[in-house]
MMTF fields as JSON, N, C-alpha, C and O atoms, coordinates in Angstrom:
{
  "mmtfVersion": "1.0.0",
  "mmtfProducer": "UNKNOWN",
  "numBonds": 459,
  "numAtoms": 460,
  "numGroups": 115,
  "numChains": 1,
  "numModels": 1,
  "chainsPerModel": [1],
  "groupsPerChain": [115],
  "chainIdList": ["A"],
  "bondAtomList": [4, 2, 8, 6, 12, 10, 16, 14, 20, 18, 24, 22, 28, 26, 32, 30, 36, 34, 40, 38, 44, 42, 48, 46, 52, 50, 56, 54, 60, 58, 64, 62, 68, 66, 72, 70, 76, 74, 80, 78, 84, 82, 88, 86, 92, 90, 96, 94, 100, 98, 104, 102, 108, 106, 112, 110, 116, 114, 120, 118, 124, 122, 128, 126, 132, 130, 136, 134, 140, 138, 144, 142, 148, 146, 152, 150, 156, 154, 160, 158, 164, 162, 168, 166, 172, 170, 176, 174, 180, 178, 184, 182, 188, 186, 192, 190, 196, 194, 200, 198, 204, 202, 208, 206, 212, 210, 216, 214, 220, 218, 224, 222, 228, 226, 232, 230, 236, 234, 240, 238, 244, 242, 248, 246, 252, 250, 256, 254, 260, 258, 264, 262, 268, 266, 272, 270, 276, 274, 280, 278, 284, 282, 288, 286, 292, 290, 296, 294, 300, 298, 304, 302, 308, 306, 312, 310, 316, 314, 320, 318, 324, 322, 328, 326, 332, 330, 336, 334, 340, 338, 344, 342, 348, 346, 352, 350, 356, 354, 360, 358, 364, 362, 368, 366, 372, 370, 376, 374, 380, 378, 384, 382, 388, 386, 392, 390, 396, 394, 400, 398, 404, 402, 408, 406, 412, 410, 416, 414, 420, 418, 424, 422, 428, 426, 432, 430, 436, 434, 440, 438, 444, 442, 448, 446, 452, 450, 456, 454],
  "bondOrderList": [1, 1, 1, 1, 1, 1, 1, 1, 1, 1, 1, 1, 1, 1, 1, 1, 1, 1, 1, 1, 1, 1, 1, 1, 1, 1, 1, 1, 1, 1, 1, 1, 1, 1, 1, 1, 1, 1, 1, 1, 1, 1, 1, 1, 1, 1, 1, 1, 1, 1, 1, 1, 1, 1, 1, 1, 1, 1, 1, 1, 1, 1, 1, 1, 1, 1, 1, 1, 1, 1, 1, 1, 1, 1, 1, 1, 1, 1, 1, 1, 1, 1, 1, 1, 1, 1, 1, 1, 1, 1, 1, 1, 1, 1, 1, 1, 1, 1, 1, 1, 1, 1, 1, 1, 1, 1, 1, 1, 1, 1, 1, 1, 1, 1],
  "groupList": [{"groupName": "GLU", "atomNameList": ["N", "CA", "C", "O"], "elementList": ["N", "C", "C", "O"], "formalChargeList": [0, 0, 0, 0], "bondAtomList": [1, 0, 2, 1, 3, 2], "bondOrderList": [1, 1, 2], "singleLetterCode": "E", "chemCompType": "L-PEPTIDE LINKING"}, {"groupName": "ASN", "atomNameList": ["N", "CA", "C", "O"], "elementList": ["N", "C", "C", "O"], "formalChargeList": [0, 0, 0, 0], "bondAtomList": [1, 0, 2, 1, 3, 2], "bondOrderList": [1, 1, 2], "singleLetterCode": "N", "chemCompType": "L-PEPTIDE LINKING"}, {"groupName": "PHE", "atomNameList": ["N", "CA", "C", "O"], "elementList": ["N", "C", "C", "O"], "formalChargeList": [0, 0, 0, 0], "bondAtomList": [1, 0, 2, 1, 3, 2], "bondOrderList": [1, 1, 2], "singleLetterCode": "F", "chemCompType": "L-PEPTIDE LINKING"}, {"groupName": "VAL", "atomNameList": ["N", "CA", "C", "O"], "elementList": ["N", "C", "C", "O"], "formalChargeList": [0, 0, 0, 0], "bondAtomList": [1, 0, 2, 1, 3, 2], "bondOrderList": [1, 1, 2], "singleLetterCode": "V", "chemCompType": "L-PEPTIDE LINKING"}, {"groupName": "TRP", "atomNameList": ["N", "CA", "C", "O"], "elementList": ["N", "C", "C", "O"], "formalChargeList": [0, 0, 0, 0], "bondAtomList": [1, 0, 2, 1, 3, 2], "bondOrderList": [1, 1, 2], "singleLetterCode": "W", "chemCompType": "L-PEPTIDE LINKING"}, {"groupName": "LEU", "atomNameList": ["N", "CA", "C", "O"], "elementList": ["N", "C", "C", "O"], "formalChargeList": [0, 0, 0, 0], "bondAtomList": [1, 0, 2, 1, 3, 2], "bondOrderList": [1, 1, 2], "singleLetterCode": "L", "chemCompType": "L-PEPTIDE LINKING"}, {"groupName": "HIS", "atomNameList": ["N", "CA", "C", "O"], "elementList": ["N", "C", "C", "O"], "formalChargeList": [0, 0, 0, 0], "bondAtomList": [1, 0, 2, 1, 3, 2], "bondOrderList": [1, 1, 2], "singleLetterCode": "H", "chemCompType": "L-PEPTIDE LINKING"}, {"groupName": "ILE", "atomNameList": ["N", "CA", "C", "O"], "elementList": ["N", "C", "C", "O"], "formalChargeList": [0, 0, 0, 0], "bondAtomList": [1, 0, 2, 1, 3, 2], "bondOrderList": [1, 1, 2], "singleLetterCode": "I", "chemCompType": "L-PEPTIDE LINKING"}, {"groupName": "TYR", "atomNameList": ["N", "CA", "C", "O"], "elementList": ["N", "C", "C", "O"], "formalChargeList": [0, 0, 0, 0], "bondAtomList": [1, 0, 2, 1, 3, 2], "bondOrderList": [1, 1, 2], "singleLetterCode": "Y", "chemCompType": "L-PEPTIDE LINKING"}, {"groupName": "GLY", "atomNameList": ["N", "CA", "C", "O"], "elementList": ["N", "C", "C", "O"], "formalChargeList": [0, 0, 0, 0], "bondAtomList": [1, 0, 2, 1, 3, 2], "bondOrderList": [1, 1, 2], "singleLetterCode": "G", "chemCompType": "PEPTIDE LINKING"}, {"groupName": "ARG", "atomNameList": ["N", "CA", "C", "O"], "elementList": ["N", "C", "C", "O"], "formalChargeList": [0, 0, 0, 0], "bondAtomList": [1, 0, 2, 1, 3, 2], "bondOrderList": [1, 1, 2], "singleLetterCode": "R", "chemCompType": "L-PEPTIDE LINKING"}, {"groupName": "MET", "atomNameList": ["N", "CA", "C", "O"], "elementList": ["N", "C", "C", "O"], "formalChargeList": [0, 0, 0, 0], "bondAtomList": [1, 0, 2, 1, 3, 2], "bondOrderList": [1, 1, 2], "singleLetterCode": "M", "chemCompType": "L-PEPTIDE LINKING"}, {"groupName": "ASP", "atomNameList": ["N", "CA", "C", "O"], "elementList": ["N", "C", "C", "O"], "formalChargeList": [0, 0, 0, 0], "bondAtomList": [1, 0, 2, 1, 3, 2], "bondOrderList": [1, 1, 2], "singleLetterCode": "D", "chemCompType": "L-PEPTIDE LINKING"}, {"groupName": "LYS", "atomNameList": ["N", "CA", "C", "O"], "elementList": ["N", "C", "C", "O"], "formalChargeList": [0, 0, 0, 0], "bondAtomList": [1, 0, 2, 1, 3, 2], "bondOrderList": [1, 1, 2], "singleLetterCode": "K", "chemCompType": "L-PEPTIDE LINKING"}, {"groupName": "SER", "atomNameList": ["N", "CA", "C", "O"], "elementList": ["N", "C", "C", "O"], "formalChargeList": [0, 0, 0, 0], "bondAtomList": [1, 0, 2, 1, 3, 2], "bondOrderList": [1, 1, 2], "singleLetterCode": "S", "chemCompType": "L-PEPTIDE LINKING"}, {"groupName": "ALA", "atomNameList": ["N", "CA", "C", "O"], "elementList": ["N", "C", "C", "O"], "formalChargeList": [0, 0, 0, 0], "bondAtomList": [1, 0, 2, 1, 3, 2], "bondOrderList": [1, 1, 2], "singleLetterCode": "A", "chemCompType": "L-PEPTIDE LINKING"}, {"groupName": "THR", "atomNameList": ["N", "CA", "C", "O"], "elementList": ["N", "C", "C", "O"], "formalChargeList": [0, 0, 0, 0], "bondAtomList": [1, 0, 2, 1, 3, 2], "bondOrderList": [1, 1, 2], "singleLetterCode": "T", "chemCompType": "L-PEPTIDE LINKING"}, {"groupName": "PRO", "atomNameList": ["N", "CA", "C", "O"], "elementList": ["N", "C", "C", "O"], "formalChargeList": [0, 0, 0, 0], "bondAtomList": [1, 0, 2, 1, 3, 2], "bondOrderList": [1, 1, 2], "singleLetterCode": "P", "chemCompType": "L-PEPTIDE LINKING"}, {"groupName": "GLN", "atomNameList": ["N", "CA", "C", "O"], "elementList": ["N", "C", "C", "O"], "formalChargeList": [0, 0, 0, 0], "bondAtomList": [1, 0, 2, 1, 3, 2], "bondOrderList": [1, 1, 2], "singleLetterCode": "Q", "chemCompType": "L-PEPTIDE LINKING"}, {"groupName": "CYS", "atomNameList": ["N", "CA", "C", "O"], "elementList": ["N", "C", "C", "O"], "formalChargeList": [0, 0, 0, 0], "bondAtomList": [1, 0, 2, 1, 3, 2], "bondOrderList": [1, 1, 2], "singleLetterCode": "C", "chemCompType": "L-PEPTIDE LINKING"}],
  "groupTypeList": [0, 1, 2, 3, 2, 4, 5, 6, 2, 5, 7, 8, 5, 9, 1, 9, 5, 2, 10, 7, 2, 4, 9, 8, 11, 8, 12, 13, 5, 9, 2, 13, 10, 5, 11, 7, 2, 12, 5, 14, 5, 3, 7, 7, 3, 15, 14, 16, 2, 8, 2, 7, 7, 0, 7, 13, 15, 5, 5, 3, 3, 8, 7, 7, 7, 7, 14, 14, 5, 15, 15, 2, 17, 1, 14, 5, 11, 17, 14, 9, 3, 18, 18, 3, 2, 9, 3, 13, 8, 14, 14, 0, 3, 8, 9, 9, 16, 2, 8, 19, 2, 9, 18, 5, 5, 7, 4, 5, 2, 7, 19, 5, 15, 3, 8],
  "groupIdList": [1, 2, 3, 4, 5, 6, 7, 8, 9, 10, 11, 12, 13, 14, 15, 16, 17, 18, 19, 20, 21, 22, 23, 24, 25, 26, 27, 28, 29, 30, 31, 32, 33, 34, 35, 36, 37, 38, 39, 40, 41, 42, 43, 44, 45, 46, 47, 48, 49, 50, 51, 52, 53, 54, 55, 56, 57, 58, 59, 60, 61, 62, 63, 64, 65, 66, 67, 68, 69, 70, 71, 72, 73, 74, 75, 76, 77, 78, 79, 80, 81, 82, 83, 84, 85, 86, 87, 88, 89, 90, 91, 92, 93, 94, 95, 96, 97, 98, 99, 100, 101, 102, 103, 104, 105, 106, 107, 108, 109, 110, 111, 112, 113, 114, 115],
  "secStructList": [7, 2, 2, 2, 2, 2, 2, 2, 2, 2, 2, 2, 2, 2, 2, 2, 2, 2, 2, 2, 2, 2, 2, 2, 2, 2, 2, 2, 2, 7, 2, 2, 2, 2, 2, 2, 2, 2, 2, 2, 2, 2, 2, 2, 2, 2, 2, 2, 2, 2, 2, 2, 6, 6, 7, 2, 2, 2, 2, 2, 2, 2, 2, 2, 2, 2, 2, 2, 2, 2, 2, 2, 2, 2, 2, 2, 2, 2, 2, 2, 2, 2, 2, 2, 2, 2, 2, 2, 2, 2, 2, 2, 2, 2, 2, 2, 2, 2, 2, 2, 2, 2, 2, 2, 2, 2, 2, 2, 2, 2, 2, 2, 2, 2, 7],
  "xCoordList": [-70.988, -71.331, -72.357, -72.247, -73.358, -74.396, -73.826, -74.219, -72.904, -72.262, -71.494, -71.562, -70.771, -69.986, -70.907, -70.616, -72.009, -72.973, -73.495, -73.499, -73.936, -74.474, -73.405, -73.684, -72.203, -71.108, -70.846, -70.664, -70.825, -70.641, -71.789, -71.58, -72.995, -74.16, -74.034, -74.281, -73.653, -73.513, -72.373, -72.466, -71.297, -70.182, -70.637, -70.364, -71.321, -71.793, -72.831, -72.844, -73.695, -74.697, -74.049, -74.393, -73.107, -72.414, -71.63, -71.641, -70.953, -70.168, -71.075, -70.774, -72.168, -73.073, -73.779, -73.871, -74.281, -75.0, -74.067, -74.45, -72.858, -71.946, -71.371, -70.823, -71.477, -71.086, -71.981, -71.513, -73.26, -74.19, -73.831, -73.817, -73.544, -73.158, -71.89, -71.832, -70.864, -69.614, -69.827, -69.201, -70.701, -71.005, -71.649, -71.318, -72.562, -73.202, -72.186, -72.169, -71.344, -70.335, -69.287, -68.748, -69.002, -68.059, -68.578, -67.809, -69.881, -70.471, -70.4, -70.264, -70.489, -70.489, -69.077, -68.837, -68.143, -66.833, -65.687, -64.702, -65.797, -64.689, -63.811, -63.909, -62.951, -62.175, -61.095, -60.951, -60.345, -59.205, -59.64, -59.065, -60.646, -61.121, -61.706, -61.511, -62.419, -63.04, -62.002, -62.166, -60.938, -59.87, -59.154, -58.828, -58.906, -58.281, -59.193, -58.728, -60.475, -61.448, -61.483, -61.464, -61.533, -61.595, -60.33, -60.417, -59.183, -57.932, -57.772, -57.206, -58.259, -58.209, -59.067, -58.657, -60.234, -61.088, -60.474, -60.578, -59.842, -59.181, -58.069, -57.924, -57.292, -56.21, -56.778, -56.231, -57.86, -58.47, -58.985, -58.738, -59.697, -60.242, -59.115, -59.164, -58.1, -56.998, -56.2, -55.735, -56.04, -55.244, -55.982, -55.345, -57.299, -58.057, -58.549, -59.168, -58.284, -58.764, -58.204, -58.908, -56.972, -56.315, -57.031, -57.079, -57.583, -58.188, -59.576, -60.045, -60.236, -61.598, -61.685, -62.783, -60.567, -60.562, -61.214, -61.72, -61.213, -61.791, -63.302, -63.97, -63.84, -65.267, -65.999, -65.844, -66.793, -67.392, -68.334, -68.318, -69.142, -70.098, -69.372, -69.74, -68.342, -67.574, -66.781, -66.577, -66.336, -65.622, -66.519, -66.071, -67.766, -68.723, -68.922, -68.933, -69.078, -69.253, -68.023, -68.156, -66.846, -65.622, -65.481, -65.041, -65.844, -65.745, -66.722, -66.4, -67.9, -68.855, -68.316, -68.453, -67.712, -67.117, -65.994, -65.894, -65.159, -64.051, -64.581, -64.059, -65.611, -66.168, -66.83, -66.811, -67.408, -68.004, -66.936, -67.129, -65.815, -64.716, -64.05, -63.541, -64.051, -63.447, -64.297, -63.805, -65.557, -66.417, -65.973, -66.24, -65.306, -64.881, -63.915, -64.209, -62.785, -61.871, -62.44, -62.133, -63.266, -63.839, -64.801, -64.871, -65.531, -66.537, -66.069, -66.529, -65.169, -64.834, -63.395, -63.027, -62.591, -61.2, -61.074, -60.25, -61.851, -61.68, -61.963, -61.19, -63.059, -63.371, -62.411, -62.085, -61.957, -60.998, -59.651, -59.04, -59.188, -57.915, -58.018, -57.08, -59.168, -59.344, -59.387, -58.886, -59.974, -60.036, -58.648, -58.305, -57.862, -56.548, -55.525, -54.775, -55.482, -54.438, -54.883, -54.051, -56.169, -56.67, -56.993, -56.6, -57.717, -58.177, -57.01, -57.036, -55.997, -54.88, -54.097, -53.717, -53.851, -52.993, -53.754, -53.154, -55.05, -55.783, -55.776, -55.737, -55.814, -55.813, -54.473, -54.428, -53.397, -52.079, -51.858, -51.176, -52.421, -52.175, -53.138, -52.798, -54.331, -55.388, -54.966, -55.166, -54.402, -54.031, -53.053, -53.209, -52.057, -51.067, -51.649, -51.327, -52.506, -53.084, -54.025, -54.04, -54.809, -55.74, -54.974, -55.325, -53.937, -53.127, -52.418, -52.415, -51.825, -51.096, -52.027, -51.65, -53.235, -54.185, -54.548, -54.618, -54.779, -55.082, -53.927, -54.129, -52.711, -51.534, -51.326, -50.915, -51.599, -51.481, -52.402, -51.989, -53.645, -54.586, -54.174, -54.249, -53.74, -53.326, -52.141, -52.157, -51.126, -49.943, -50.251, -49.659, -51.16, -51.547, -52.176, -51.835, -53.082, -53.716, -52.735, -52.792, -51.849, -50.864, -49.933, -49.682, -49.429, -48.492, -49.17, -48.57, -50.396, -51.071, -51.477, -51.521, -51.774, -52.138, -50.937, -51.076, -49.754, -48.544, -48.119, -47.677, -48.245, -47.821, -48.979, -48.844],
  "yCoordList": [-46.337, -47.453, -48.355, -49.58, -47.746, -48.532, -49.342, -50.488, -48.745, -49.447, -50.673, -51.738, -50.517, -51.63, -52.739, -53.92, -52.368, -53.371, -54.191, -55.42, -53.536, -54.261, -55.054, -56.118, -54.546, -55.288, -56.583, -57.632, -56.523, -57.736, -58.707, -59.916, -58.178, -59.032, -59.767, -60.971, -59.056, -59.686, -60.691, -61.711, -60.416, -61.36, -62.663, -63.747, -62.553, -63.75, -64.495, -65.726, -63.765, -64.394, -65.133, -66.28, -64.465, -65.115, -66.338, -67.367, -66.231, -67.352, -68.513, -69.665, -68.22, -69.28, -69.965, -71.192, -69.186, -69.786, -70.561, -71.591, -70.071, -70.755, -72.036, -72.849, -72.239, -73.528, -74.636, -75.743, -74.341, -75.308, -75.541, -76.683, -74.478, -74.589, -75.419, -76.306, -75.132, -75.881, -77.358, -78.223, -77.653, -79.044, -79.767, -80.919, -79.1, -79.684, -79.907, -80.964, -78.907, -79.034, -80.095, -80.746, -80.266, -81.302, -82.684, -83.541, -82.901, -84.183, -84.411, -85.55, -83.351, -83.479, -83.568, -84.375, -82.749, -82.626, -83.29, -83.703, -83.397, -83.919, -82.796, -81.647, -83.159, -82.159, -81.507, -80.285, -82.295, -81.75, -80.743, -79.659, -81.095, -80.169, -78.902, -77.795, -79.093, -77.943, -77.029, -75.809, -77.611, -76.797, -76.0, -74.832, -76.597, -75.87, -74.741, -73.633, -75.018, -73.994, -72.854, -71.684, -73.193, -72.171, -71.314, -70.088, -71.932, -71.164, -70.319, -69.228, -70.806, -70.005, -68.747, -67.658, -68.904, -67.738, -66.783, -65.566, -67.32, -66.468, -65.656, -64.466, -66.28, -65.574, -64.473, -63.371, -64.759, -63.75, -62.576, -61.419, -62.872, -61.805, -61.008, -59.779, -61.716, -61.021, -60.159, -59.081, -60.62, -59.841, -58.613, -57.676, -58.601, -57.432, -56.567, -55.526, -56.982, -56.259, -54.844, -53.917, -54.67, -53.367, -52.325, -51.148, -52.752, -51.826, -51.348, -50.321, -52.069, -51.683, -51.124, -50.849, -50.953, -50.562, -49.195, -48.946, -48.326, -46.991, -46.954, -46.016, -47.946, -47.97, -48.767, -49.984, -48.069, -48.675, -49.834, -50.859, -49.69, -50.745, -52.014, -53.121, -51.845, -53.017, -53.617, -54.831, -52.794, -53.291, -54.204, -55.245, -53.824, -54.658, -55.982, -57.04, -55.932, -57.159, -58.054, -59.265, -57.479, -58.269, -58.884, -60.026, -58.152, -58.697, -59.851, -60.833, -59.745, -60.851, -62.054, -63.187, -61.832, -62.925, -63.582, -64.809, -62.786, -63.342, -64.171, -65.252, -63.682, -64.464, -65.74, -66.758, -65.698, -66.898, -67.913, -69.117, -67.428, -68.332, -68.891, -70.012, -68.118, -68.586, -69.654, -70.366, -69.784, -70.81, -72.207, -73.173, -72.325, -73.651, -74.331, -75.432, -73.725, -74.449, -74.639, -75.627, -73.699, -73.838, -75.008, -75.659, -75.285, -76.332, -77.687, -78.72, -77.703, -78.972, -79.441, -80.516, -78.661, -79.066, -80.387, -81.221, -80.611, -81.889, -83.114, -84.072, -83.092, -84.253, -84.364, -85.473, -83.239, -83.279, -83.828, -84.611, -83.425, -83.94, -85.438, -86.187, -85.869, -87.305, -88.066, -89.188, -87.479, -88.129, -88.217, -89.237, -87.176, -87.139, -87.973, -88.734, -87.841, -88.485, -89.774, -90.488, -90.079, -91.282, -91.066, -90.068, -92.025, -91.915, -91.946, -91.26, -92.728, -92.913, -91.623, -91.336, -90.844, -89.662, -88.329, -87.279, -88.366, -87.103, -86.279, -85.05, -86.929, -86.154, -85.457, -84.409, -86.014, -85.401, -84.28, -83.299, -84.418, -83.494, -82.299, -81.222, -82.485, -81.474, -80.109, -79.099, -80.056, -78.774, -77.994, -76.786, -78.671, -78.007, -77.506, -76.401, -78.304, -77.876, -76.701, -75.779, -76.722, -75.618, -74.341, -73.272, -74.44, -73.276, -72.722, -71.512, -73.602, -73.16, -72.544, -71.582, -73.077, -72.497, -71.082, -70.187, -70.868, -69.525, -68.575, -67.432, -69.035, -68.19, -67.874, -66.765, -68.819, -68.59, -67.457, -66.567, -67.497, -66.447, -65.086, -64.08, -65.058, -63.792, -63.202, -62.019, -64.0, -63.493, -63.124, -62.19, -63.84, -63.509, -62.124, -61.325, -61.836, -60.52, -59.423, -58.319, -59.706, -58.701, -58.378, -57.207, -59.391, -59.168, -58.413, -57.517, -58.773, -58.091, -56.674, -55.794, -56.446, -55.087, -54.162, -52.971, -54.693, -53.879, -53.491, -52.364, -54.401, -54.125, -53.595, -53.293],
  "zCoordList": [-10.326, -9.466, -10.119, -10.059, -10.745, -11.391, -12.555, -12.771, -13.297, -14.416, -13.931, -14.544, -12.838, -12.299, -11.804, -11.995, -11.173, -10.707, -11.875, -11.81, -12.941, -14.083, -14.815, -15.368, -14.82, -15.432, -14.676, -15.293, -13.365, -12.551, -12.766, -12.869, -12.832, -13.067, -14.401, -14.468, -15.456, -16.771, -16.806, -17.49, -16.076, -16.008, -15.36, -15.874, -14.246, -13.548, -14.373, -14.39, -15.051, -15.887, -17.062, -17.346, -17.743, -18.856, -18.413, -19.089, -17.286, -16.781, -16.402, -16.714, -15.74, -15.31, -16.462, -16.491, -17.413, -18.538, -19.459, -20.014, -19.619, -20.534, -19.949, -20.692, -18.654, -18.092, -18.633, -18.899, -18.795, -19.385, -20.849, -21.31, -21.575, -22.984, -23.145, -23.996, -22.325, -22.429, -22.098, -22.711, -21.141, -20.819, -21.985, -22.264, -22.664, -23.843, -24.961, -25.593, -25.199, -26.248, -25.909, -26.804, -24.626, -24.194, -24.569, -25.003, -24.403, -24.781, -26.284, -26.731, -27.062, -28.524, -29.115, -30.013, -28.621, -29.262, -28.499, -29.111, -27.2, -26.411, -25.884, -26.314, -24.942, -24.226, -25.09, -25.074, -25.832, -26.573, -27.635, -27.738, -28.417, -29.449, -28.835, -29.337, -27.75, -27.097, -26.462, -26.458, -25.926, -25.338, -26.422, -26.208, -27.563, -28.675, -29.146, -29.412, -29.248, -29.657, -28.648, -29.03, -27.36, -26.314, -26.298, -26.227, -26.361, -26.345, -27.603, -27.544, -28.731, -29.959, -29.819, -30.22, -29.258, -29.037, -28.02, -28.172, -26.995, -26.005, -26.663, -26.383, -27.526, -28.217, -29.117, -29.163, -29.823, -30.689, -29.869, -30.21, -28.791, -27.946, -27.296, -27.246, -26.799, -26.134, -27.1, -26.73, -28.325, -29.274, -29.801, -30.282, -29.719, -30.169, -29.012, -29.237, -27.793, -26.613, -26.551, -26.15, -26.935, -26.876, -27.732, -27.372, -28.853, -29.798, -29.377, -29.869, -28.482, -28.116, -26.698, -26.215, -26.035, -24.632, -24.397, -23.303, -25.372, -25.212, -25.454, -25.018, -26.132, -26.466, -25.386, -25.286, -24.585, -23.4, -23.746, -23.064, -24.781, -25.14, -25.587, -25.193, -26.409, -26.844, -25.7, -25.656, -24.784, -23.617, -22.791, -22.311, -22.625, -21.89, -22.618, -21.989, -23.929, -24.712, -24.578, -24.4, -24.66, -24.549, -23.16, -23.035, -22.13, -20.777, -20.596, -19.927, -21.177, -21.115, -21.886, -21.425, -23.039, -23.817, -23.025, -22.993, -22.391, -21.603, -20.447, -20.174, -19.762, -18.652, -19.156, -18.466, -20.339, -20.915, -21.303, -21.136, -21.819, -22.161, -20.911, -20.925, -19.838, -18.593, -17.923, -17.048, -18.311, -17.732, -18.141, -17.427, -19.272, -19.743, -18.78, -18.314, -18.466, -17.572, -16.174, -15.508, -15.724, -14.391, -14.291, -13.248, -15.339, -15.258, -15.772, -15.285, -16.741, -17.381, -17.185, -17.659, -16.505, -16.32, -15.538, -15.913, -14.477, -13.76, -14.63, -14.617, -15.381, -16.218, -17.397, -17.823, -17.927, -19.032, -18.608, -19.334, -17.442, -16.935, -16.687, -16.958, -16.167, -15.939, -17.253, -17.331, -18.282, -19.588, -20.222, -20.82, -20.1, -20.738, -19.972, -20.583, -18.638, -17.843, -17.152, -16.593, -17.181, -16.548, -15.079, -14.474, -14.525, -13.141, -12.168, -11.147, -12.472, -11.546, -11.308, -10.172, -12.356, -12.237, -12.222, -11.995, -12.46, -12.59, -11.31, -11.371, -10.16, -8.914, -8.688, -8.045, -9.198, -9.049, -10.067, -9.769, -11.244, -12.338, -12.311, -12.8, -11.746, -11.853, -11.313, -11.988, -10.14, -9.546, -10.406, -10.589, -10.93, -11.776, -13.077, -13.515, -13.707, -14.977, -14.783, -15.598, -13.717, -13.473, -13.163, -13.661, -12.35, -12.009, -13.252, -13.48, -14.045, -15.243, -16.275, -16.945, -16.416, -17.367, -16.946, -17.788, -15.662, -15.17, -15.378, -15.786, -15.102, -15.302, -16.775, -17.117, -17.636, -19.077, -19.522, -20.266, -19.063, -19.447, -18.904, -19.609, -17.651, -17.049, -17.808, -18.15, -18.071, -18.771, -20.215, -20.755, -20.839, -22.205, -22.264, -23.136, -21.352, -21.34, -20.94, -21.481, -20.014, -19.614, -20.779, -21.066, -21.441, -22.552, -23.709, -24.302, -24.018, -25.109, -24.733, -25.593, -23.462, -23.04, -23.052, -23.33, -22.754, -22.726, -24.132, -24.357, -25.068, -26.435, -27.206, -28.392]
}
């Protein structure tokens, strides 16, 4: 129980702090470059997740990394969609892009965990 409590605490802390980091990086690099960087890191973490699942300390580190990477779409997806699709279409496109990004991550982890 204590392990799960601290794990949740670290997940929330990583997610919250990295929202500030992603906002700063968004100002420096822009949405497209940052999205490619974030998805590349997600693919690397997801493809190596299977190998560290038995090591508890590395599992905690990986879960914190995953929560930190998940902070990007949660915090910057609205402004990125508006930048890419414009003000006129961003309200129509936002829901689909946010939903599809979440589904992409879920299926990526499921597929890599199975194989």
